[in-house]
C-alpha positions, 0 to 999 in steps of 0.5 A, a space after each residue: 545247211 552246215 557251217 562250212 556249206 554256209 562258208 563256201 556259199 559266202 565265199 562264192 558270193 563274195 567272189 562273184 561280187 568282186 569279179 563283177 565290181 573289180 577291174 584290177 585282178 591284183 586288187 581282187 585277188 588280195 581282197 579275196 584272200 583277206 575275206 577268206 582269212 576273215 571267214 576262216 577266223 570266224 569258222 575257227 571261233 564256231 569250231 572252238 564253240 563246238 569243242 567247248 560244248 563237247 567238253 561241257 557235255 562230257 563233264 555233265 555226263 561224268 558228273 551225273 555218273 558221280 551223282 548216281 554213285 553218290 545216291 547209291 551210297 546213300 541208299 546203302 547207308 539207309 539200308 544199314 540204318 534199317 530204313 528201306 523206304 528211304 533206301 528206295 527213294 535214294 535208289 530212285 534218285 540214283 536211277 534218274 542220275 543214271 538216265 541223265 548220265 546216259 543221255 549226256 554221254 550219248 550227246 557227248 559222243 555225237 558232239 565229239 564226232 561232230 567236232 572231229 569232223 569240223 576239225 578235219 573240215 577246218 584243216 582242209 579249209 585252212 589248207 585251201 586258203 594257204 594254197 589260194 595265197 600261194 596261187 595269188 602270188 603266182 597269178 599276180 606275178 603272171 599278171 605283171 608279166 603280161 602287163 609288161 609284155 603288153 606295154 612292150 608290144 604297144 611301145 614297139 607298135 608305136 615306134 613302128 607306126 611313127 617310123 621312129 627308127 627311120 628317123 633315128 637312122 636319118 639323124 645318125 646319117 646327118 651327124 656322120 655327114 657333119 663329121 666327114 665335112 669337118 674332117 675334110 675342112 681340117 685336111 684342106 686347111 692343113 694342105 694349104 698352110 703346109 701344116 701337114 708337111 711340117 708335122 711330118 718332118 717334126 715327127 721324123 725329127 722327134 723319132 730320130 732324136 729319140 733313137 740317137 739318144 737311146 743309142 748314146 745311152 747304150 754306148 755309155 752303158 757298154 751295151 752298144 759298140 762305140 761310135 766309129 772313128 771317121 777317116 782323116 779326110 772326113 776329119 779334115 772336112 769336118 774341121 773345114 766345115 767347122 771353120 767355115 761355119 758361122 760363129 754363134 753370139 759367144 764366139 763373135 763376142 770373143 773374136 771382137 774382144 781379141 781384135 780390140 786388144 790387138 788394136 790397143 797393142 798396135 797404137 804405141 808402135 804407130 806413135 813411135 814411127 810418127 815421131 
């Protein structure tokens, strides 16, 4: 069984175990992503080890090729020295290194193909995990929305079963009745005490006074015609009304002072007549 087959089996077993043990989908999804990320890190370590083996085999194949060339150089050196026996031994050693170089090269090519396949599988697995992370966030959002909808439905059901809205409307009706009774009592109190009539006349006088003040201001500014002069008959009536009108406190005091002065002037005359 390959590394990724074992990884898939491990993930599947963890999923089944979480599904059987977990009751909260959000916690389960978070744990799945954590486990998948951990297993991805382990897979990366194993792929890195395979890449290291590939590099090692490549270097060994290259080194054996170098060794074979070195023994060939030594064989040529022995031939030049006239020692054919030593040259044959060097050529035999060269053959051994060439064989090893071929074997290492073959193993390196197979390991390289395996590493390329592992890299593709690892990239695909990483994409799957990233997709799982994105789907996890969507699923959690859907789960929370479903919980909210369920809570609203349960609340509405509870309100309907308890007739809460009917009770609410009944309480609102009682409050409106209390307000109407309070307004009726206030209206009756004003009706019997005469406050309503006094209030109406007070508003009328305030409005009339404001209009008269505004008209006087406009006449002063030249924006309104001057006050019309009353006919002589009306002036005489106004004078007569003014004379017959009761005196205020200041006028009464002035009248008393004038009478006192008259009495003081008349006393000497009376004394002369008695003598």
